PATORKOL-792391 format. One record per residue (C-alpha): x, y, z. Coordinates in steps of 0.001 Angstrom, whole numbers, plus 500000, padded with zeros to 6 digits. Layout:
BEGIN
XYZ;...
! end
This chain:
BEGIN
501067477266510067;501268480025512587;505266479470513104;507441482082511100;509836480443508605;513485482130508801;514489481339505534;517591480221504719;519910482810503077;523339483635501261;525484486641501482;527273488471498948;530032486240498679;529182482744499564;525636481064497983;524954478148500467;522489478155503554;522911480156506317;524023479497510287;522130482554510980;524585484256512467;526102481722514784;528861481817513331;531413484267513576;531840484138509609;528762485296507862;529785483088504943;530019479739507056;527690477104505620;524720474884507369;523360472756504567;520580470744506885;518855471741510051;521237469423512340;524277471877511337;522149474620512145;521478473834515673;524692472539516390;526548475651515441;523975477600518107;524514475123520612;528736475227519651;528109478913520329;525820478671523211;522787480137521729;519364478612522265;517143478557519096;513841479907519392;510994478355519123;508574480831517492;510095480407514056;511454477303511651;515060477639510102;514897477429506376;516512473979506324;514088472771509232;510642473317506793;510324469591505971;511276468772509900;508225470810511207;505793469604508522;506647466277509055;505952467013513369;503083469128512475;501118468469508857;498556470597507322;495941471779509343;491936472547507517;491692476390507328;495223477026508002;496538480194506447;499813482259506606;499882486226508001;503021487690505583;504504490645507524;507320492577505576;509756495449505103;511641495582501795;514489498562500618;514133498516496927;515816499948493998;513595502277492061;513505499232489074;510509497465487432;510445494361489206;507841491872490605;507117490445493985;505967487072494075;503272485586496716;502124481906496209;503638478863495174;505553476891492276;504042476146489018;505673472277490333;504926472546494444;507076470554496191;504580467783497374;507181466413499856;505711469219502052;502231468134502740;500820465032503905;499429462436501517;495815463328502501;496514466860501344;498607466662498502;494983466631495909;494242470193498052;497414471639496639;495997471595492747;493162473382493718;494489475808496433;492256478590497681;494280481986497334;492032484579498495;493443487105500667;493153490507502523;495870493254502499;496114495147505205;498304497308504278;500798498025501761;503220501550501223;506270502794499410;507910504976502195;506646506752505437;503249507746505996;501977512125505227;499168513611505843;496895513047503097;498384510012502152;495944507080500934;497627503731500018;495017502109497750;495085498790498441;494632498853502235;492065496727503463;491574495082499917;489978491572500425;489741488691497678;487548486140498111;485220483624495661;487330480714495625;486226477851492678;487361474699492888;488978472770491047;490753475444489846;493119477579491976;493699481727490845;496699483972489916;495933487331491556;497994490183489435;498302494159490604;500455496042488573;501240499429490637;502767502516489507;504698504430492436;504408508118492010;507711509661494384;506382512075496622;508097515104498397;505944516394501341;506911519601503016;505856521744505891;506476524538507448;508530524054510783;508982520521509900;511835517857508016;510543516982504602;509164513651504154;509929511699500846;507650508609500084;505319507323497621;502134507175496462;500453504587493943;498572503788491126;497220500211490698;495542497862487810;493985494291489008;493723491071487304;491898488008488401;492632484428486704;491557481107487111;494664478526487177;494797474688486853;497509473725489018;496952469684487541;497303470931483847;501189469819482607;501117472724479962;504577474970479781;502312478318480034;500475477817482575;500720480664485161;501869480287488895;499526480308491379;499479483151493972;499668487019493984;501931489013491541;502639492513492612;504705494420489442;505669497794490614;507210500490488610;508349504109489599;507332507400487524;509866509378485940;508253512431487631;507797513798491271;505079515277492953;505772517698495832;503250518578497764;503847521741500405;501848522582503343;502781526085504465;501051528355507671;500043532406507370;501797534257509677;499211536830512232;500266539765510084;499133538259506796;495606536927508760;495321540260509617;495334541757506613;493070539952504614;490535540185507636;490977544102506608;490807543002503078;487243541310503758;486450543805506042;487099546606503724;485736544772500446;482008544278502338;482104548238503421;482078549142499706;480403546158498443;477176547816500789;478197551050499886;477426550155496816;473844548586497490;473288551780498870;473766553926496419;472130551885494167;468875551885496236;469083555441496362;469248556042492776;466202554188491653;464434555970494852;464771559584493320;463882558433489987;460306556588491689;459952559379492776;461141562677490499;458207560537488191;455206560875490060;455870563939490834;455846564960487174;452711563026486430;451236565431489023;451338568487487344;450942567531484225;447441565868485224;446511569633487152;447510571338483868;444900569687482169;441896570560484611;
! end
């Protein structure tokens, strides 16, 4: 589906379905789709049509069921603590079949979880930074199984410093990849969930990249040193050639005198 799903969230003070800031009190609860719409209507706020509230997901699927070849595009920006964690994108071990039309329920057991990672970054870009997973594409679905894709990432804190610029704190990362076929129809307790699992951790050390520019005086000094080295080396070659030539000429003269004495 192309609609954006606005997930029902809860604040740190109260754990309940959110009213999405349609109430003055952020801890107010809206348990149903009707309550969310009523809250927006009460405040005179028109609910937008380009996303679906978390409480309205089942209603949205009832109005427009699953379509052939449909997929999802996920974009997110998260603030993370520097502790090991896992990001899971996929389905649970036991998917809610109420969200799938009857003729599509059989397809849930062999979902095609092929994907393309357009971009994955841990922080802002800086010159020379390479995002390893950018453009990574995974295909090769084999029914009736689904897939469990695992990415193990090691994020390396990196500080980029350049003369005259503010330092940039970001992260490089390395990755190990693994894929395993999963039978979602299996009732075994150790069945792995289908989807993408990104396990990430942060290294205890930091990499510092420093870029500096040389001054004009430094450049001129290096040029003079290079020119002096060229002249010194050419002088050595000239002296070496002169010595060879002198020795060769002296040997020929001495040999001529010996021949004349013998006659």
